[in-house]
C-alpha positions as CSV (number, residue, x, y, z in Angstrom):
1,M,0.0,0.0,0.0
2,N,2.9,2.4,0.8
3,R,0.6,4.9,2.6
4,V,2.2,7.3,5.0
5,V,0.5,6.8,8.4
6,A,1.1,8.8,11.6
7,V,0.9,7.2,15.0
8,T,0.8,9.1,18.3
9,G,1.7,7.1,21.4
10,A,3.8,4.9,19.2
11,E,6.4,4.1,21.9
12,G,3.9,2.6,24.3
13,F,2.6,-0.9,24.8
14,I,-0.2,-1.0,22.2
15,G,1.4,1.6,20.0
16,S,4.6,-0.3,19.5
17,H,2.6,-3.4,18.5
18,L,0.5,-1.3,16.1
19,V,3.6,0.1,14.5
20,E,4.9,-3.4,13.9
21,A,1.5,-4.4,12.4
22,L,1.4,-1.4,10.1
23,V,5.0,-2.0,8.8
24,S,4.1,-5.6,8.2
25,D,1.0,-4.4,6.3
26,G,3.2,-2.3,4.0
27,D,2.6,1.2,5.4
28,R,5.2,3.8,5.9
29,V,5.0,4.7,9.6
30,R,5.8,8.1,11.1
31,A,5.8,7.6,14.8
32,M,5.5,10.3,17.5
33,V,7.5,9.6,20.6
34,Q,7.1,11.9,23.6
35,Y,10.2,14.1,23.7
36,N,12.8,13.3,26.3
37,S,16.4,14.2,26.8
38,F,17.6,10.6,26.8
39,S,16.6,10.0,23.2
40,S,14.6,7.0,24.4
41,H,12.1,5.7,21.9
42,G,10.3,3.5,24.4
43,W,9.3,0.1,23.2
44,L,10.2,1.1,19.6
45,D,13.8,0.6,20.6
46,A,13.0,-3.1,21.2
47,L,11.6,-3.7,17.7
48,D,13.3,-6.0,15.2
49,P,15.9,-3.9,13.4
50,G,14.3,-4.7,10.0
51,C,11.0,-3.2,11.3
52,R,12.6,-0.3,13.1
53,E,14.4,0.8,9.9
54,Q,11.0,1.3,8.3
55,V,9.8,3.7,11.0
56,E,10.4,7.5,11.0
57,I,10.5,8.6,14.6
58,V,9.4,12.1,15.4
59,M,10.1,13.4,18.9
60,G,7.3,15.7,20.1
61,D,4.3,16.0,22.4
62,V,0.7,15.5,21.6
63,R,-0.1,18.5,23.9
64,D,1.8,20.7,21.5
65,R,-0.2,21.8,18.5
66,D,2.8,22.4,16.3
67,S,4.3,19.0,17.1
68,V,1.1,17.2,16.1
69,L,0.8,19.3,12.9
70,R,4.3,18.4,11.8
71,L,3.7,14.7,12.6
72,M,0.5,14.5,10.5
73,T,1.6,16.6,7.5
74,G,1.5,14.3,4.5
75,A,0.0,11.3,6.3
76,E,-3.1,9.8,4.9
77,V,-4.2,8.1,8.1
78,A,-3.5,9.1,11.7
79,Y,-3.8,6.6,14.6
80,H,-4.2,8.5,17.8
81,L,-3.1,6.4,20.8
82,A,-1.2,8.9,23.0
83,A,-2.9,9.2,26.4
84,L,-2.3,9.0,30.1
85,I,-3.9,5.7,31.1
86,A,-3.2,4.8,34.7
87,I,-6.4,5.1,36.6
88,P,-4.9,5.4,40.2
89,Y,-2.7,8.2,39.1
90,S,-5.7,10.1,37.7
91,Y,-7.1,10.5,41.2
92,G,-4.1,12.6,42.3
93,A,-3.3,14.4,39.0
94,P,-6.6,14.8,37.1
95,S,-5.5,18.0,35.3
96,S,-2.7,16.2,33.5
97,Y,-5.3,13.8,32.1
98,I,-7.3,16.6,30.7
99,E,-4.2,18.2,29.2
100,T,-3.1,15.0,27.5
101,N,-6.2,13.1,26.8
102,V,-8.6,16.0,25.9
103,F,-6.4,18.7,24.6
104,G,-4.1,16.2,22.9
105,T,-7.1,14.8,21.1
106,L,-8.2,18.3,20.1
107,N,-4.7,18.9,18.6
108,V,-5.0,15.8,16.5
109,L,-8.5,16.7,15.3
110,E,-7.5,20.3,14.5
111,A,-4.4,19.1,12.5
112,A,-6.6,16.6,10.6
113,R,-9.1,19.3,9.8
114,T,-6.3,21.7,8.6
115,L,-4.5,19.1,6.6
116,G,-7.4,17.2,5.1
117,T,-6.3,13.9,6.6
118,Q,-8.3,11.1,5.0
119,R,-8.9,9.2,8.3
120,V,-8.3,9.6,12.0
121,V,-8.5,6.5,14.2
122,H,-9.1,7.6,17.7
123,T,-8.4,5.3,20.7
124,S,-11.1,5.0,23.4
125,T,-11.3,2.5,26.3
126,S,-13.9,0.2,27.8
127,E,-13.5,2.2,31.0
128,V,-15.8,4.8,29.5
129,Y,-18.7,2.5,30.1
130,G,-18.1,2.1,33.8
131,T,-19.7,-0.9,35.6
132,A,-21.9,-2.7,33.1
133,R,-25.6,-1.9,33.4
134,R,-26.3,-4.6,30.9
135,V,-24.1,-7.3,29.3
136,P,-22.6,-7.8,26.9
137,I,-21.8,-4.1,26.4
138,N,-22.4,-2.7,23.0
139,E,-21.5,0.7,21.7
140,D,-24.9,2.1,22.8
141,H,-24.3,1.4,26.5
142,P,-24.4,4.6,28.6
143,L,-21.1,6.3,29.3
144,Q,-20.1,6.7,33.0
145,G,-17.1,8.6,34.3
146,Q,-16.2,6.5,37.3
147,S,-12.7,7.9,37.5
148,P,-11.0,11.1,36.3
149,Y,-9.3,8.9,33.7
150,S,-12.5,7.6,32.2
151,A,-14.0,11.1,32.3
152,S,-11.1,12.4,30.3
153,K,-11.6,9.7,27.7
154,I,-15.3,10.3,27.5
155,A,-14.6,14.0,26.8
156,A,-12.1,13.0,24.1
157,D,-14.6,10.6,22.5
158,K,-17.2,13.3,22.5
159,L,-14.8,15.8,20.9
160,V,-14.1,13.2,18.1
161,E,-17.9,12.8,17.6
162,S,-18.4,16.5,17.5
163,Y,-15.7,17.0,14.8
164,H,-17.4,14.5,12.7
165,L,-20.9,15.9,13.1
166,S,-19.8,19.6,12.9
167,F,-17.1,19.5,10.3
168,G,-17.5,16.1,8.6
169,L,-14.1,15.0,9.8
170,P,-13.5,11.3,8.7
171,V,-13.0,9.8,12.2
172,V,-13.3,6.3,13.6
173,T,-13.3,5.5,17.3
174,L,-11.9,2.1,18.5
175,R,-12.8,1.1,22.0
176,P,-10.6,-1.8,23.1
177,F,-11.5,-3.8,26.2
178,N,-8.7,-4.8,28.6
179,T,-5.6,-5.4,26.4
180,Y,-2.7,-7.4,27.7
181,G,0.5,-9.0,26.4
182,P,4.2,-8.5,26.0
183,R,5.5,-5.0,26.8
184,Q,2.6,-4.0,29.1
185,S,3.5,-2.1,32.2
186,A,3.2,-3.8,35.6
187,R,0.3,-1.4,36.5
188,A,-2.0,-3.8,34.7
189,V,-3.2,-7.0,36.5
190,I,-1.9,-9.7,34.1
191,S,1.5,-8.2,33.8
192,T,1.8,-7.5,37.5
193,V,0.9,-11.1,38.3
194,I,3.3,-12.6,35.8
195,A,6.1,-10.2,36.7
196,Q,5.7,-11.1,40.4
197,I,5.9,-14.8,39.4
198,A,8.9,-14.2,37.3
199,A,10.6,-12.5,40.2
200,G,10.0,-15.7,42.3
201,K,6.9,-14.7,44.2
202,R,4.2,-17.3,44.8
203,T,2.1,-15.0,47.1
204,I,0.7,-12.3,44.8
205,A,-0.3,-8.8,46.1
206,L,-3.4,-7.5,44.4
207,G,-6.4,-5.2,45.0
208,S,-10.0,-6.3,44.6
209,L,-10.5,-9.9,43.3
210,T,-14.2,-9.7,42.4
211,P,-14.3,-7.4,39.4
212,T,-14.6,-9.2,36.0
213,R,-12.9,-8.1,32.8
214,D,-12.9,-9.0,29.1
215,F,-9.2,-9.5,28.2
216,N,-8.0,-9.0,24.7
217,F,-4.5,-10.1,23.5
218,V,-2.5,-7.2,22.2
219,L,-2.1,-8.7,18.7
220,D,-5.8,-8.9,18.4
221,T,-6.1,-5.2,19.5
222,A,-3.5,-4.2,16.9
223,A,-5.4,-6.1,14.3
224,A,-8.6,-4.2,15.2
225,F,-6.8,-0.9,14.6
226,L,-5.7,-2.1,11.1
227,A,-9.3,-3.3,10.4
228,V,-10.9,0.1,11.1
229,G,-8.0,1.9,9.4
230,N,-8.3,-0.1,6.2
231,A,-12.0,-0.7,6.0
232,R,-14.1,1.0,3.3
233,P,-15.1,4.5,4.5
234,E,-18.9,4.0,4.3
235,G,-18.7,1.1,6.8
236,V,-16.7,2.8,9.5
237,I,-16.5,6.6,9.3
238,G,-18.2,8.4,12.2
239,E,-18.7,5.1,14.0
240,V,-17.6,3.7,17.4
241,F,-16.4,0.1,17.6
242,N,-15.8,-2.2,20.6
243,A,-12.9,-4.7,20.4
244,G,-12.9,-7.6,22.8
245,S,-13.2,-11.3,23.3
246,G,-16.8,-11.5,24.5
247,S,-15.8,-13.5,27.6
248,E,-15.3,-12.4,31.2
249,I,-13.3,-13.6,34.1
250,S,-12.9,-12.4,37.6
251,V,-9.5,-11.1,38.8
252,G,-9.4,-13.9,41.4
253,D,-10.1,-16.6,38.8
254,L,-7.6,-15.0,36.5
255,V,-4.8,-15.4,39.0
256,H,-5.5,-19.1,39.4
257,L,-5.6,-19.5,35.6
258,I,-2.2,-17.8,35.2
259,G,-0.9,-20.2,37.8
260,E,-2.2,-23.1,35.9
261,V,-0.8,-21.9,32.6
262,I,2.7,-21.3,34.1
263,G,2.5,-24.4,36.3
264,V,2.8,-22.8,39.8
265,D,0.6,-22.7,42.9
266,L,-0.3,-19.2,43.8
267,S,-2.0,-17.5,46.8
268,V,-3.2,-13.9,46.9
269,I,-2.9,-11.3,49.6
270,A,-4.8,-8.0,49.7
271,D,-2.9,-4.8,49.2
272,E,-5.1,-1.9,50.2
273,Q,-3.2,0.7,48.2
274,R,-4.2,-1.2,45.0
275,V,-7.9,-0.9,45.8
276,R,-9.9,1.8,44.0
277,P,-12.4,4.0,45.9
278,P,-15.6,1.9,46.1
279,A,-17.7,4.0,43.8
280,S,-14.9,4.3,41.3
281,E,-14.2,0.5,40.8
282,V,-15.7,-0.8,37.6
283,M,-17.1,-4.2,38.7
284,R,-18.0,-5.8,35.4
285,L,-17.0,-5.5,31.7
286,V,-18.0,-7.8,28.9
287,C,-17.6,-6.8,25.3
288,D,-20.1,-7.1,22.4
289,S,-17.8,-6.6,19.3
290,S,-20.5,-7.7,16.8
291,R,-20.5,-4.3,15.1
292,L,-16.7,-4.5,14.4
293,Q,-17.0,-8.1,13.2
294,Q,-19.9,-7.2,10.9
295,R,-18.3,-4.1,9.3
296,T,-14.7,-5.5,9.0
297,S,-13.0,-8.8,8.7
298,W,-11.7,-8.6,12.3
299,R,-12.2,-11.6,14.7
300,P,-10.4,-12.2,18.0
301,R,-7.8,-15.0,17.3
302,Y,-6.1,-15.5,20.7
303,H,-7.8,-17.4,23.5
304,L,-7.0,-16.2,27.0
305,Q,-4.8,-19.2,27.8
306,E,-2.8,-18.9,24.6
307,G,-2.3,-15.1,25.2
308,L,-1.2,-15.8,28.8
309,R,1.3,-18.4,27.6
310,L,2.8,-15.9,25.1
311,T,2.9,-13.2,27.7
312,A,4.6,-15.4,30.3
313,K,7.1,-16.6,27.7
314,W,8.0,-13.0,26.9
315,F,8.6,-12.2,30.6
316,S,10.9,-15.2,30.9
317,E,13.2,-13.9,28.1
318,P,16.7,-12.7,29.3
319,G,16.7,-9.1,30.4
320,V,13.0,-8.4,30.3
321,L,12.4,-8.4,34.1
322,R,15.2,-5.8,34.6
323,G,12.8,-3.3,33.0
324,Y,10.2,-3.9,35.7
325,K,9.9,-3.4,39.5
326,P,7.6,-6.4,40.2
327,L,7.8,-6.2,44.0
328,V,6.4,-2.7,44.4
329,Y,3.0,-1.2,43.5
330,N,3.2,0.3,40.0
331,V,0.7,3.1,39.7
């Protein structure tokens, strides 16, 4: 295809996997990495050299309008993944979530409007639904801001919607449910459990064990981005799409499943600092991705057990654990 595509948040967990998928699909990728004085490109530095050579890295900041405009100039499609995502940190620093998640999204939309970008794929999150009022959750489920993080993402989603309805901007919103896999930070439940096991722990420190989640392996999430980025416009423009497995599992049962997959016996202790405020905890998430499956060729390929095996295998590779602090609470 040889399109030029721009990716914000490219150095992150999902972003780096998306960059790999785009390169494999034949796209020329221009990847925004948040500026830092160490010239670190995050997870992009870990890509296979053959893939890395196909990626143009642009240091910048999604909060800076000019950075975003430079990134997107000449790009046919923009995948917007840059965001602050840690829910616990949003309780103490909510304004930073507004600046990055809302104003950063505004900068992407304004750049697309100025440049005539052919498609903007915006990243949402299942957290915007809050605790399920009905299951499975489809895209018409009410939005509930149960944390400052989720509220900032609802605001960003509504900005995207408004730019489509007000200016005809060709946008698509993808709403992945709980993504997991290699390169995820230890702030997420699967990576924190596997990282603790890799560090030799058999008693795992966690927060609440009763919430249920719909876990989606990162390669399935990356494939969903490609699906909505490549689909015929009349099937996706202006729409919101859920991406998830359609299955739920409680955090407590998940820990035991991870133990079975890895082959270790685990016990769990409660860590109060990992528990969300009661009214903020999202108790149940189950995805209905039928709209995405009907409008594109996307289907989830990885069962949870297979994804867990692949994630555990990655954590066992030499040097990986040195990039983590598995024995402390990662906000």
